[in-house]
N, C-alpha and C positions, 0 to 999 in steps of 0.2 A: 312225835315232835320232829320237826324238820331241821335241816342243817342250819338254815338261816335263823330259826328261832333259838337254837342252842348257842349260836355264836355270841350274842350279846351277854348271855349268862356266863359263858366261859370266860369272857373278858372281864366280867365283874368279879368273879371268884379269884382270878389271878390278881386283880388289883387289890382285893381285900387281903389276900395273903401277903402281898408286898407291903401293904400299909400296916399290918398288925405288929410286926417287930418295931416299927417306928413309934407306935403308941406305947409299947412296953418300955422301951429304952430310948427315950428321946435324946440322950447324950451320945448315943452311938450313931455313926454314919452308916446308913444302909446302902449297899451297892445298888446302882440303877440298872434296871433290866428293860429292854425294848422288845416288844412282841411284834414280829414281822408277819404280816398276813398277806399272802399271795392270792390275787384275784385273777384267774385265767381269762375270764371274759373281758375284764378291764385291760389286761395286758394285750390281748388280741386286738382290741379296739385301738389301743395306742399304736401298736405296730402298723395296723392298717392305715391309721391317720398319717403316720410318718411316711409310709410308702407312697400315699397319695401326694403328700407335700413334696417328696423327692421327685415324683413324676412330673408335678407341676413345674418345679425348678428346671428339670431336664427339658421340658417342653419350651420353657422361656429361653433357655440357653440356645436350643435349636432354632427358635424363632429369631433370636438376635443374630445368630450365625447366618441365617438365610438373608436377613436384612442387610448385614454387612456385605455378603456376597453380591446382593442386588446393587448396592451402592458401588461396589468395585466394578461390576459390569457396566453400570451407567457411566462411570468415569471413563472406562475404556471406550464406550461408544461415543463419548463426547470428546475424546482426545483427538487433537489435530494431527495430520500427517506431518512428520518431521521433514519430509522431502518436498521441495517445491521446484518445479522446472519452468515456472512462469517467466522468469528473467531470461533464461536461455531461449525460450520460444520467442519472446518478444525481440530479442537480438537477431534471431534468424530471420524473422519477418522484416525487421528494419533493414537488414542487409539486402534482402531481395527488393524492397521498396527503393532503396538507394540506387540499385542497379537500374531499375526501371526509370527512376527519375533522372538518370544520367544519359537518357536516350539522345543520340546525336541528331542535330538538324531539325527533325520533326519529332516532337515529344508526344507522349500519350495524352494528348489533349484535343478535344473535339474542335475547338476554335482554331488551334494551330494547324490541325490537319486540313480543315476547310480552307484556311488561308494559303497554305503551301500548295494545295492542289489547284487552287484558282490561279496562282502565280506561275507555277512551274509545270503543271501537268494538264493545263487546259489546252484547247486547240491552239495550234501555232498561229501567231499573228502574221497576216500577210504583209504587214508593214515593218516587221522586225528585220533588222539587218542580219547578214550572215554571221557577223561577230556575236550578236545577241543569241542567235540560234545555237551557236557552238557553246556559248557560256551557259545557256539553259540546259543543254544536253550534259555538260560537265557537272552542273549542280545536281541534276537528277541522278547521275551516276554516283556522285558522292553520297547522296541520300541512301541509295541502294547499298553501297558498301558499308556505310555507317549502320544501317539497319541490320545487315548480316553480322557485323561485329557486335552490335548490342545483343543480338540473339545469342551469340556464342558466349558473351560475358554473363548473361543471365543463366545460361545452361551451366557454366562453370561454377557460379555461385550456388546454384541449387545442388549440384553434385557435392560441393563442399559442405552443405547442410546435412547430407545423408549420414555421415559419420556421427555428427552431433545428435541427430535424431535417433540413431541406433543406440547410442549410449544412454540417452534419456529414456527411451522405451525400455531398455533392459533394467534401468534403475526403478522405473515406475512399476513395471511388472513385479519386480522383487518386493517393492514396498507394498503392493496390493496383496501379494501372497502372504506376507508377514504382518498384515494389518491386525491390530488387536481389537478393533471395534468397527462398528458400522460407518462412523464418520470417516475414519481413515480409509476404509475400502472405497467409500463414495468419492472422497477427494482424489484418490489414486485413479479411479475411473474417469473423473472429470479431467484430470491432467492428461490422461491418455487420449481422450477426445480432443483436447486442445492441441496435442501433438499431431493428431490426425488432421486437424484443421490447418495447422501450419504447413504440413506436407501438401495438402490440397491447394493452399495458397501458392506454394512454390510451383506446383504443376500448372496452375492457372497462369502464373507469370511466364513460364516457359512457353505455353501455348500462345499467349499474347505476343511475346517477343518474336516467336517464329512466324506467327501470322502477320505481324508488322513487316518483317523482312520479306516475306513472300509477297505481300501487297505492294511494297515499294518496288520489288523486282518486276512485277506485272505492270505496275503503273509506268515504270521507266520504259518497258518494252512497248507499251501502247503509245506513249509519247514519242518514242523513237520512230515508230511506224508513221505517225502523223507528220513528224518533222522531215523524215525521209521523203515522204510524198511531196511536201512543199519544196524541198530542195531540188527534187527532180523536176518539178514544174518550172522552177526558176531556171534550171539548167537548160531546159528545152524551150524556153521562151525566146522567140526571135529577138535578136539584138543583144542577147546576153553574152555574146562572144563565142557561142557554139555554132559551128557550121557543119552541116552534114556533108560527107564526102566519102569516096571509096578509099579503102585502105588495102594496100598490097602487103600481104603477110610474108610471102616468100619471093625471092627473085627467080623469075622464070625467063 
């Protein structure tokens, strides 16, 4: 007889023994007894099931933690850079533009340049009076001096922007190095490119102002040569009041 076959019989005998006194003396209260039966295979199965459930819960917790970290990283990548130098860059560009717009006599305008050169730097008119020649020469000289002054003013303005640009560059580089996400790093890089563009604009303004001053100087020189040639012709024209003669430099 096996163990499994004897177990129900044992349980039945115990139950009969417990029920017998109750049949003999129904007025007496019999104590209750519980028979604890331990099943190792069932216990092992329950432990294994509990372990699997615990592992599933642990995996779910880990998955939730990973999802939370992913959301945090996404929030960091979408966070905007707290620093913006756009306003300062625009102000620097506007200052340089104002200096260029304050060009004296001949502005940075194609139509004005053509008009001024036709009136003041064209070939000297043979019918112009001596007073008009002097007036035109003085006007050209004023244009040249004004161009040189404008070039120096633009240079001074650009030099003033250097310190502002240095401070902005330092702040942007620091913000880029401490960026918490891709968007902040990209925005810092874009602002650094904007700063570089502003510096290139200042350099272009300096080159343009210097070129204008040099062009006015050369134009004045060319016009002076042409005017000098006309004045010499008038001076040597017979009847102009000039008469050739010998001059004695020293008494002998």
